[in-house]
Steps between C-alpha positions, in 0.01 A plus 500: 500500500788274552280234642259509191803474265640211686156326505449547116849360444429185715170437320655584163828400329640346815214246542533399142872451536446292811231296313730427218783407733275257693369349167854446372612326831198270489545413123883431577398275780237311301733459202785362712265230633437368169714399209837677452474778246726521207861654512555373850275768680408231742744226572416125483501318837679191362828441332462386141855366496473332841468146624193421278571701189441185294131500630427875476314680211699825470300820540657633173332217306149580624262712296189621683161617402398874449511596863806716555528501875310204644560132454292370222527179295821392330418494130826364376846376592767606256880396476488253801837353615634245250685276747405139487494493871229776512178358623264772637317416819135598606394483861134459630404533869211620716629746757263365753593142461703292756464703805573815276816332377385584155562866561849447614565269198364747253719782653815279477434404145468858398849558627639237281280512182340789296168594693308431191597136531345484858114465524280529810210274442309676776471814270388337180518172304820364349423571122660853467833358608475163316440701187875580520554144368306582185729793425795272477359194343842339417617527864422245768425674835549383849189535726508488877156464653497582876200339646292183547378232255191713413728794384720284297194349319371858450825609322503183291153547389578845391804392302279246326303779356807681358602203281869594506753377248742429778335385829665680815654261747328551840653467850311513835566671814258352757268740687179288514371242748565180328761593229486144356629607154797683655573191711486280198748725320744510789446868593382421850172511698536861635710820475595655841725769628815289473462453125636750252330648187839550356574129520181403351551735198862352475385138519245538226795540246595143575153358523418187299209511256223257578202425275168487699154414353202739508170336517182636334196452721166551357186509728167437331189545721252219487216670657439819307320784697383805323692819597732311732854617440650211701371250242670649203784318322828539677851428344822563662870366535645290771869462599529337846188299588121488491297354785148416615377417853649579845837630373303770295262552790793595738627742237157653452442555867844668525446708203162633632645578838789686333261710304312592806806590727791550253715672771511173704668307214823686466732232630567166333527322827155631605354401175632155540345482850159602379532232219567245757200608715264470203641160433457382852140639495425297191634190661215533755225620258574290185322750267613323184396150607396266218682706234531186290115483460495871376753460215584272213857491352648377171867476441599470138150358433488252782265556798638469833327291768554738798516386868349711789673836441499856632765645287631450142812661371630558144865567516716657236808574714670275766431728800163535675391651830804704570774253393337149528611265219161332512555287181866424521533417875502112546430454138513154350698542179398170383132621484533868445738754339647792688319820431636717231350852459594510137366148374157608406344290770325585823513293820166423655492420884232492772463512874230346719462803733683816625670282767632264221638818328673603823647154533628521133677831556705353797572166308285299745282377216484466118220652262289301288685513149244464207736572207678729262293629206525731206127594501249511797128526503348598837112484539380710794153399620450721790634829630852447639816717587777492235823689457762557243851614579386631839189690378185334648133530418182293540409327159145415397431173304716491189733319269867587539748407213870512576754479203867594487490812270843681502842480658688768670877545599564570863839532666610248767763587749830354390539305815163344463598348166814358664306350784253325271785355303655355809161343599452345159865354497436360852181329391681347203777386708272330750 
């Protein structure tokens, strides 16, 4: 009798009680992993009055969607700080970038900023977090992009679509392979264990705004093929450089191998080694031989007479190939002007081979300098490798038009501006 009573109790009210207790614990655990609830039920992991209070969007200002317990989309930002020094910061990184340094950077940024301001690009695209800029149209945001040149160009392309009243000022924390934009802005070629995220955030306050051109590139196929997607019209923006030939081929081989075996490409030093090996291989194979016979180029309406080439580069910034000042090095200033990323002109240079490119990178040779132009027309006669800002592909015969379309404001490191001023003063003195 006693056994039956105990059995009924265990299968009756006690089981329901245990079930509700278990459900409550799980619910509390899930809620505490997402956004803090109102009235301080779950405490924020960051200090809103801390070191970066002038960059934080306070939680009290955020109004969320209908979801009561889970993080939804921020629908409005009300009563933001009125201090003139208040400049909210948005951070974008991929947790798998830079030997998984991205995960560490995201974790550290969430300690200094409101987690809603820190975005993992590995989970979803940047637009949901960039939309915060639309909620404060009269506030100029800071944006820190932790990644390579391709990631920066992705964020800039998304910002172009928002058409903001006040364009954010963007800084770069280098986690890619080349990081040429970061180098040209003075933020360095890499981020390692000796660098501090806290220092990066602090230095952004003192960064100097720099205007950089964005180039519109339109690719129109010249041999239409029915039901062929690769021959459709293609339009996109370029920030750093566009290239055809062996430079693009090396990037394409690297890209394909990384897609096949992504785990092998987790370290920047290893990535550079693989890049070097593909470059050395092309020195022997010369896949892009006679490139000059497969393309025609017009600069501001004037056709170029090209020598034998295997590579042609169109440069918007001074740095290429991981820090090489390919246009400015050994430049004859009586013939050419120094490159300026905000003058509405693009520098056009060429190389005879992959070996010539390697010599240029170590200052043992100079490139072919063809000119500085506001408009470029490139006719591709046969299938060749091309790349834009580190994103390579094989291009069928087409016409490629390049024109400066917009300008963006990026942040250069304060010491970078000082160094450039010293260099200019030294040139004038000489």
